[in-house]
C-alpha positions in Angstrom: 0.0 0.0 0.0 1.3 3.5 -0.9 0.4 6.5 1.3 0.8 10.2 0.8 -0.3 13.3 2.7 -0.7 16.9 1.7 -0.8 19.7 4.3 -2.1 23.2 3.3 -3.2 26.4 5.0 -6.6 27.7 4.1 -7.6 31.3 5.1 -11.2 32.1 5.1 -14.3 33.0 7.0 -17.4 31.2 8.1 -20.2 31.4 10.6 -21.9 28.4 12.4 -25.5 27.7 12.9 -25.7 26.3 16.4 -28.4 25.1 18.8 -26.9 27.3 21.6 -25.7 30.9 21.8 -22.1 31.3 20.7 -19.7 33.9 19.3 -19.2 31.4 16.4 -22.6 32.3 15.1 -21.0 35.6 13.9 -18.8 35.7 10.8 -15.2 35.1 11.8 -12.1 33.8 10.2 -9.5 31.1 10.6 -6.3 30.0 9.1 -7.3 26.3 8.9 -4.5 23.7 8.5 -5.9 20.9 6.4 -4.1 17.6 6.0 -5.3 15.2 3.3 -4.3 11.6 3.5 -4.5 9.4 0.4 -3.6 5.7 -0.3 -3.5 3.3 -3.2 -2.6 -0.3 -3.7 -1.0 0.5 -7.0 0.4 3.7 -8.4 -1.2 5.4 -11.3 0.3 5.6 -14.8 2.4 8.6 -13.6 3.9 6.6 -10.7 1.7 8.5 -8.1 -1.0 7.8 -5.6 -2.4 11.1 -6.9 -0.8 14.4 -7.8 -0.3 16.8 -4.9 -1.2 19.6 -7.3 -4.6 18.1 -7.9 -5.3 17.8 -4.2 -4.3 21.5 -3.8 -6.6 22.5 -6.7 -9.6 20.6 -5.3 -9.3 21.8 -1.7 -7.2 25.0 -1.4 -8.3 26.2 -4.8 -12.0 26.0 -3.8 -11.9 27.2 -0.2 -8.9 29.6 0.2 -9.8 33.3 0.8 -13.5 32.6 0.6 -16.5 32.8 2.9 -17.0 29.1 3.4 -20.8 29.3 4.0 -21.1 30.6 0.4 -19.2 27.6 -1.0 -20.3 24.5 1.0 -24.0 23.5 1.3 -23.8 22.6 5.0 -23.0 24.0 8.4 -19.2 24.5 8.0 -17.9 23.0 11.2 -14.4 21.6 11.1 -15.9 18.1 11.3 -18.1 18.7 8.2 -15.3 20.3 6.3 -13.1 17.3 7.0 -15.8 14.9 5.6 -16.2 17.2 2.5 -12.4 17.1 1.9 -12.4 13.2 1.9 -15.3 13.2 -0.6 -13.5 15.4 -3.1 -10.6 13.1 -3.8 -11.2 9.4 -4.6 -7.9 8.2 -3.1 -8.5 10.1 0.2 -9.3 8.0 3.2 -8.7 10.6 6.0 -8.6 14.4 6.5 -7.7 16.5 9.4 -8.9 20.1 9.8 -7.1 22.2 12.4 -9.2 25.2 13.2 -6.9 26.7 15.8 -4.1 25.5 18.0 -5.3 22.5 19.9 -8.6 22.1 18.0 -8.5 19.4 15.3 -11.4 17.6 13.6 -10.8 14.4 11.7 -12.9 12.3 9.3 -11.8 8.8 8.4 -13.5 6.5 6.0 -14.5 3.4 7.9 -13.9 0.5 5.6 -15.5 -2.0 8.0 -19.0 -0.5 7.4 
């Protein structure tokens, strides 16, 4: 099995829809650190799991310097963003979204289900 990861910083804003009062309901920004994990049993014709450039285009190219609520069709929590990242790249099995120091959400495809 081959494994790769791509780490990138995404600057943007969002606001959360919550069931309780929170400052996060107001528009605010983050410099998210997003790490994408991909794997493949065999390498593609170019000798790669997938091209790092394609990962950057599909994630950073879509989200960076944007208001995330305008881009994604769901409440843009770090957890939901992590799931969205995994869904964008066929080889991706895990994504981590660090919203701030010490606050990291992770989504992992559970192959046992």
